[in-house]
DRENLUM-566492 format. One record per residue: residue in one letter; x, y, z of N, C-alpha, C, O, CB in turn. Coordinates in pm, 1 decimal, decimal comma. Each point is the difference from the previous one (the first is absolute). Glycine has a CB too. Example, Ala and Ser with C-alpha at 12.3 -4.5 7.8 and 13.67 -1.06 7.14 Angstrom:
% DRENLUM-566492
> residu	neast	nnorth	nup	caeast	canorth	caup	ceast	cnorth	cup	oeast	onorth	oup	cbeast	cbnorth	cbup
> A	1319,0	-569,0	780,0	-89,0	119,0	0,0	90,0	120,0	0,0	103,6	-1,9	66,5	-292,8	-115,4	58,1 .
> S	154,2	222,3	-196,6	82,0	119,0	6,0	-77,0	109,0	73,0	50,9	110,8	16,9	67,5	-173,6	-231,4 .
END
This chain:
% DRENLUM-566492
> residu	neast	nnorth	nup	caeast	canorth	caup	ceast	cnorth	cup	oeast	onorth	oup	cbeast	cbnorth	cbup
> M	1515,4	1387,9	7120,9	92,8	-18,1	-112,0	67,1	131,2	-15,2	-69,4	101,3	9,0	-68,5	-278,1	-127,3 .
> N	261,3	186,1	97,0	82,0	114,4	-25,6	-45,6	59,0	-137,5	-4,0	-73,8	-98,4	203,8	-24,7	237,1 .
> P	-235,5	235,4	-146,9	-54,7	48,6	-127,8	96,8	-16,7	-118,1	-44,6	-13,2	-113,9	-89,6	176,2	245,4 .
> E	264,5	-162,7	-106,4	95,8	-8,5	-103,1	-5,6	-140,8	-62,5	39,3	-24,5	-114,1	105,2	198,4	230,7 .
> M	-198,4	-266,6	-29,3	3,8	-137,3	-48,9	-131,2	-44,0	-62,2	-15,9	-114,1	-43,4	183,0	65,1	217,4 .
> Q	-262,5	144,9	-177,0	-132,2	-40,5	-49,7	14,4	-37,8	-147,0	71,4	64,9	-76,4	-192,5	87,8	242,0 .
> S	53,8	-255,7	-201,2	-3,1	-55,8	-129,8	-87,8	79,1	-99,8	-117,6	23,7	27,4	158,9	-242,0	82,5 .
> P	15,4	259,0	-225,3	-83,1	76,1	-97,6	-96,9	-91,5	-64,8	-104,4	46,3	-46,1	287,4	114,1	3,1 .
> L	-155,8	-289,3	36,0	-87,3	-95,6	-69,6	-59,8	-85,4	97,3	73,9	-69,7	69,6	57,6	73,0	-269,2 .
> Q	-270,3	-7,9	215,9	-72,3	-81,7	98,3	-73,2	-118,4	-58,7	-69,5	-68,4	75,1	45,4	271,0	56,3 .
> A	33,3	-229,7	-249,2	-71,3	-104,4	-60,2	51,7	-140,5	45,8	119,1	-17,1	25,8	-162,2	173,4	-220,3 .
> Q	-43,7	-249,8	203,1	45,2	-134,2	41,7	74,6	-74,4	-111,4	93,1	-75,9	26,8	-287,6	66,8	129,6 .
> S	154,4	30,9	-276,5	61,6	-66,6	-118,3	109,6	90,7	-43,0	3,0	118,9	31,7	-216,1	-236,4	-107,7 .
> L	302,1	59,3	3,7	123,3	67,2	-47,2	-7,2	10,4	-153,1	-66,7	-80,6	-64,8	205,0	-9,3	263,6 .
> P	-72,5	185,1	-253,5	15,8	9,3	-146,0	72,3	-124,2	-48,9	61,0	-72,6	78,5	-55,0	326,2	-70,8 .
> K	-13,1	-276,6	-134,6	66,4	-107,8	-65,3	118,7	51,1	-86,3	1,2	110,2	-54,9	-220,0	-238,3	56,6 .
> L	325,2	29,5	-8,3	105,3	30,6	-91,3	-47,7	-2,4	-151,4	-97,4	-70,8	-25,4	258,9	-26,5	199,7 .
> R	-109,9	158,6	-262,6	-38,1	0,2	-139,3	21,5	-154,9	-34,2	80,0	-71,9	59,9	-8,9	335,6	-120,8 .
> A	-150,3	-302,9	-39,2	12,5	-144,0	-42,4	143,2	-30,5	-68,0	46,7	-113,9	-1,1	-309,9	109,7	-36,1 .
> D	324,5	108,0	-15,7	134,5	-27,4	-58,0	113,4	16,7	95,0	115,9	2,6	-41,2	-204,7	68,8	-169,4 .
> I	57,5	-59,6	340,9	107,0	13,1	99,0	9,5	-149,7	64,3	-97,9	-59,2	45,5	52,7	331,9	5,7 .
> Q	172,5	-322,8	-54,2	29,8	-124,8	62,6	89,0	18,6	121,0	104,5	65,0	-3,3	-129,8	-176,0	-215,5 .
> V	-20,8	52,5	321,4	83,2	10,9	133,0	78,1	-128,5	9,2	-54,1	-110,5	-1,6	-119,1	258,7	130,3 .
> K	310,7	-127,3	-118,6	83,5	-121,9	3,7	109,4	28,8	118,9	22,4	112,0	45,8	-58,5	-170,2	-318,6 .
> T	92,9	-49,6	309,8	118,5	9,1	95,3	127,6	-36,9	-75,3	16,9	-110,9	-50,6	-162,7	50,1	252,8 .
> V	234,9	160,3	-206,5	126,2	-14,7	-73,2	120,3	28,2	98,6	19,1	110,7	50,5	-136,2	-38,6	-275,1 .
> Q	190,4	-174,6	245,4	120,3	2,6	96,8	-39,1	53,9	134,2	72,0	79,3	60,7	85,0	-44,7	-250,8 .
> G	-284,2	-83,1	240,9	-46,3	35,6	126,5	-63,6	138,6	8,5	-30,2	47,4	109,5	202,2	-196,2	-26,6 .
> K	-192,5	214,1	-197,6	-69,6	133,8	3,9	-123,7	-16,6	-81,3	-5,0	-71,1	-100,3	219,1	208,5	124,6 .
> V	-322,1	-62,9	27,6	-131,4	-5,5	-72,3	-2,2	109,1	-107,2	20,8	117,8	29,0	-141,5	-207,9	178,6 .
> V	96,2	50,1	-326,9	4,9	84,9	-128,3	-129,9	-1,4	-64,0	-58,4	-106,0	-22,5	294,2	57,4	-16,1 .
> A	-285,6	167,0	7,2	-117,5	18,7	-86,9	47,7	29,4	-138,8	61,9	103,7	-23,7	-201,9	-19,1	213,4 .
> V	111,9	-176,8	-285,5	38,0	20,2	-141,0	-118,2	34,7	-81,6	-101,2	-70,1	-2,5	286,0	-87,1	26,6 .
> D	-169,3	272,8	-94,5	-98,9	40,5	-105,3	31,6	-68,2	-125,8	93,8	38,5	-69,9	-127,1	181,6	172,0 .
> T	-42,0	-321,7	-134,9	17,4	-90,9	-114,3	-14,0	75,1	-135,9	53,5	-39,3	-103,7	-144,0	-151,3	248,0 .
> G	15,5	299,1	-134,1	-21,7	85,5	-123,5	118,3	78,6	-42,7	37,9	5,2	-116,9	-267,8	12,9	181,4 .
> S	290,6	47,1	41,7	117,2	102,2	-23,1	132,8	-64,0	35,9	105,1	49,2	-41,3	-256,0	149,7	95,7 .
> G	148,4	-305,9	20,5	129,1	-55,4	55,9	52,1	75,9	116,3	107,3	-37,0	47,8	-52,1	-40,9	-268,9 .
> D	-117,4	179,3	272,7	47,9	62,7	117,1	-26,5	-87,1	114,8	-90,5	-83,4	-0,5	57,1	303,2	-95,3 .
> Y	118,9	-198,4	201,5	-15,2	-86,6	119,6	13,2	98,0	125,3	52,5	110,8	-10,9	50,2	-331,2	-112,1 .
> H	-149,4	176,0	230,8	3,1	76,0	132,8	36,6	-102,4	103,8	-64,6	-103,5	16,2	-115,3	278,0	-82,7 .
> V	286,3	-141,4	136,0	52,5	-86,1	114,7	-54,4	59,8	128,2	10,8	120,7	21,9	207,2	-186,1	-145,4 .
> F	-276,5	-18,1	208,8	-48,7	50,8	132,1	77,9	-59,6	118,8	63,6	-105,3	-4,5	-292,4	132,3	-97,3 .
> N	216,2	50,4	203,9	47,1	-48,0	128,7	-93,8	-114,3	56,8	-96,1	-42,5	-64,0	197,5	277,3	107,2 .
> E	-65,3	-281,4	83,2	-91,4	-104,7	55,2	-146,2	36,5	13,0	-89,3	-76,7	-35,7	282,3	0,9	155,6 .
> V	-214,2	191,7	-69,2	-141,4	47,7	15,8	-66,6	11,4	-135,6	-109,7	-52,1	-20,3	170,9	179,5	229,1 .
> G	3,7	-60,3	-300,5	-51,6	20,1	-130,5	-34,1	-134,9	-67,3	-105,0	-18,4	-61,7	238,7	231,9	46,8 .
> G	-35,2	-308,2	31,7	-15,6	-137,5	-58,6	-127,5	-68,0	63,9	-82,7	-56,8	-71,5	344,8	34,1	35,8 .
> L	-274,6	30,4	168,5	-114,5	-58,4	58,9	-131,8	62,0	-50,0	-98,3	-72,5	-15,6	240,5	22,5	212,3 .
> I	-146,9	176,6	-221,1	-119,8	69,4	-50,9	-26,4	-39,1	-143,7	-114,4	-25,2	-37,9	156,8	217,3	192,4 .
> C	65,7	-197,3	-237,3	-19,2	-42,8	-141,1	-47,4	-144,2	-10,0	-85,4	-28,4	-84,0	263,6	188,5	14,9 .
> R	-131,1	-246,8	144,6	-42,1	-133,4	4,7	-142,9	-12,3	42,0	-78,5	-78,3	-53,5	307,0	15,0	99,3 .
> G	-259,5	145,3	54,0	-141,8	0,0	57,2	-96,5	49,7	-112,8	-104,1	-61,7	-22,3	188,8	110,4	269,6 .
> L	-51,1	59,2	-316,0	-77,5	49,3	-111,6	-19,9	-114,4	-109,4	-109,8	-35,1	-43,1	202,0	275,8	90,9 .
> A	20,6	-288,7	-82,6	-0,6	-112,2	-107,7	-89,3	-128,4	37,3	-55,1	-69,8	-85,1	297,4	147,8	24,4 .
> D	-249,0	-99,2	194,7	-78,4	-105,4	49,7	-140,8	33,4	42,4	-74,4	-84,4	49,9	282,6	-5,5	14,9 .
> G	-244,4	221,7	-87,1	-133,0	42,0	27,5	-39,9	14,1	147,8	-118,2	-11,3	32,5	70,2	-94,6	-243,4 .
> R	137,9	128,6	294,4	-28,7	19,9	145,0	-77,5	118,7	29,1	7,4	97,9	-74,4	192,7	-208,9	122,8 .
> T	-275,2	109,6	55,9	-71,1	109,0	45,0	79,8	96,5	71,4	107,4	-39,8	45,3	-290,9	-97,4	-39,2 .
> R	145,2	271,9	14,0	72,4	98,2	80,8	27,8	-48,7	139,8	113,9	5,1	46,4	-218,6	171,6	-179,4 .
> P	-5,9	-227,6	205,9	26,5	-30,9	145,9	104,9	-126,6	6,5	79,8	-6,1	93,6	-332,9	95,3	-20,2 .
> R	250,7	-178,6	-164,2	79,0	-110,9	3,7	148,0	49,1	-21,8	89,4	-37,3	75,9	-285,6	-114,6	-158,4 .
> L	218,2	232,2	-17,9	130,1	45,8	-32,9	54,5	92,5	118,3	117,2	-10,0	36,2	-176,6	-6,4	-292,8 .
> V	-25,8	103,5	313,6	44,3	65,8	114,0	47,8	-87,0	114,6	99,2	27,9	67,4	-249,3	141,2	-138,4 .
> A	72,6	-278,1	89,5	33,5	-97,8	105,5	135,9	-70,9	-33,0	77,0	-25,7	92,6	-329,8	-10,7	-45,6 .
> E	281,6	7,1	-164,7	122,0	-61,9	-39,8	115,8	97,2	16,9	105,6	-39,0	49,9	-231,2	-107,1	-209,4 .
> I	109,6	265,1	121,4	105,9	97,7	21,4	28,6	13,4	149,4	115,2	-2,9	43,3	-182,6	126,4	-253,4 .
> T	-37,8	-109,1	286,1	12,4	13,7	150,7	80,3	-107,4	53,1	93,2	24,8	76,4	-308,6	81,7	-58,4 .
> S	184,7	-230,3	-54,8	52,7	-123,4	49,6	147,3	-21,2	-51,8	87,5	-39,2	77,3	-328,0	-56,8	-68,7 .
> A	263,9	120,8	-131,5	132,3	-24,4	-62,5	96,7	100,8	47,8	117,7	-34,1	12,4	-221,4	-63,1	-213,0 .
> F	63,8	228,0	231,1	99,5	96,1	24,1	-17,2	62,0	144,5	64,4	99,4	33,5	-53,6	-54,2	-288,0 .
> A	-96,9	-105,9	335,1	-15,2	44,2	140,6	-19,4	150,2	6,4	74,4	69,2	69,6	68,2	-260,3	8,6 .
> V	-243,2	243,2	-151,1	-48,2	136,0	11,1	-146,8	0,6	33,5	-72,3	-97,1	-22,2	244,5	173,4	-139,2 .
> P	-216,7	43,8	219,3	-141,9	10,7	24,6	-80,6	4,4	-119,7	44,4	42,4	-106,7	7,2	67,6	303,6 .
> A	-178,9	-156,6	-180,2	-92,2	-4,6	-124,8	-10,6	146,1	-59,8	7,5	13,8	-122,1	-151,4	-217,1	221,9 .
> D	128,1	304,5	-23,1	-18,7	121,5	-68,9	129,3	47,3	-81,7	-7,2	73,2	-98,7	-163,9	-16,3	282,2 .
> R	281,8	-103,7	-134,2	114,8	29,3	-86,5	12,8	-79,8	-120,1	44,2	49,8	-103,6	62,1	15,9	295,2 .
> A	-146,0	-198,5	-183,1	-6,8	-86,0	-117,1	-102,9	52,5	-97,0	25,2	-6,2	-120,4	44,9	-189,9	256,9 .
> A	-182,7	246,8	-94,6	-106,0	46,1	-87,9	57,5	130,3	-73,1	-16,1	20,1	-120,4	-179,7	-120,0	279,2 .
> Y	262,3	183,2	-75,6	58,6	124,1	-54,9	98,8	-32,2	-110,9	-13,8	50,0	-111,7	-14,6	63,8	333,9 .
> D	126,4	-195,5	-193,1	100,4	-53,9	-87,6	-65,1	-63,3	-129,2	43,1	29,5	-111,4	106,0	-71,6	318,3 .
> L	-243,9	-37,2	-190,8	-76,3	-67,1	-115,2	-53,5	110,5	-94,0	20,3	-1,2	-121,4	-92,2	-201,3	270,9 .
> D	7,2	291,0	-89,3	-68,2	111,7	-87,3	110,6	87,9	-68,3	-14,6	39,5	-115,7	-194,8	-28,1	278,4 .
> R	307,9	14,8	-96,4	117,1	70,4	-62,9	59,5	-71,7	-117,6	28,4	56,7	-105,6	20,9	35,3	324,4 .
> F	-30,5	-230,7	-192,8	60,1	-76,7	-111,4	-99,6	-12,1	-115,0	38,0	12,8	-116,4	106,1	-142,7	279,0 .
> L	-273,3	105,0	-130,6	-101,0	2,1	-109,9	3,1	129,6	-73,9	-10,8	-6,4	-122,5	-133,5	-146,4	250,2 .
> E	157,3	266,6	-72,3	6,8	119,1	-76,0	124,2	8,9	-80,7	-5,1	61,1	-106,7	-130,3	44,4	273,7 .
> S	249,6	-161,3	-126,4	117,7	-0,5	-88,3	-19,4	-96,0	-119,6	47,5	26,4	-110,5	98,4	29,2	310,5 .
> L	-217,0	-167,6	-175,2	-32,6	-88,0	-110,6	-99,9	70,5	-107,4	7,2	-26,6	-120,0	27,7	-176,1	287,2 .
> R	-122,6	288,9	-117,1	-91,2	69,9	-85,2	80,5	101,7	-81,9	-14,3	10,4	-121,8	-178,6	-44,0	286,5 .
> Q	274,8	105,3	-95,9	91,6	111,2	-71,4	79,1	-74,1	-111,1	24,9	54,6	-107,5	8,0	96,4	328,9 .
> K	4,7	-274,4	-191,8	82,6	-74,4	-104,7	-80,3	-67,6	-109,6	49,5	-61,0	-94,8	115,0	21,2	271,5 .
> K	-304,0	58,6	-151,4	-97,1	-56,3	-96,1	2,7	-159,5	-10,3	-19,4	-60,0	-105,7	46,0	281,0	-24,3 .
> L	-0,3	-282,4	253,0	3,6	-145,4	1,7	-140,2	-57,7	34,7	-20,6	-120,6	-14,0	267,5	129,0	81,5 .
> L	-340,9	73,7	-23,5	-129,2	-45,2	47,4	-112,9	39,7	-98,6	9,5	99,5	-71,9	76,1	-81,0	310,3 .
> V	-195,5	-103,3	-238,1	-120,6	20,4	-85,6	-93,0	71,8	96,2	-112,5	34,0	-36,7	139,9	-246,9	-120,7 .
END
């Protein structure tokens, strides 16, 4: 595995979205809505797949496999992208 692509998060389970975050599809885009503040976040296709996976309680291996399949990328790249996206969700305080 390329050292740059190593995943900082190695757990099999994934964090969960906060209970007040709802994931919806609006005009073909995946949106996470903070029902408490009214803030919303619009995601690209990969981010949408990840948010849906988090909302549905998918495991890390399953979500990596889905990203790999949907976007024709190697598993190490999918894992790296997943972890970077999770970090951005943490910084936005969307995860518990």
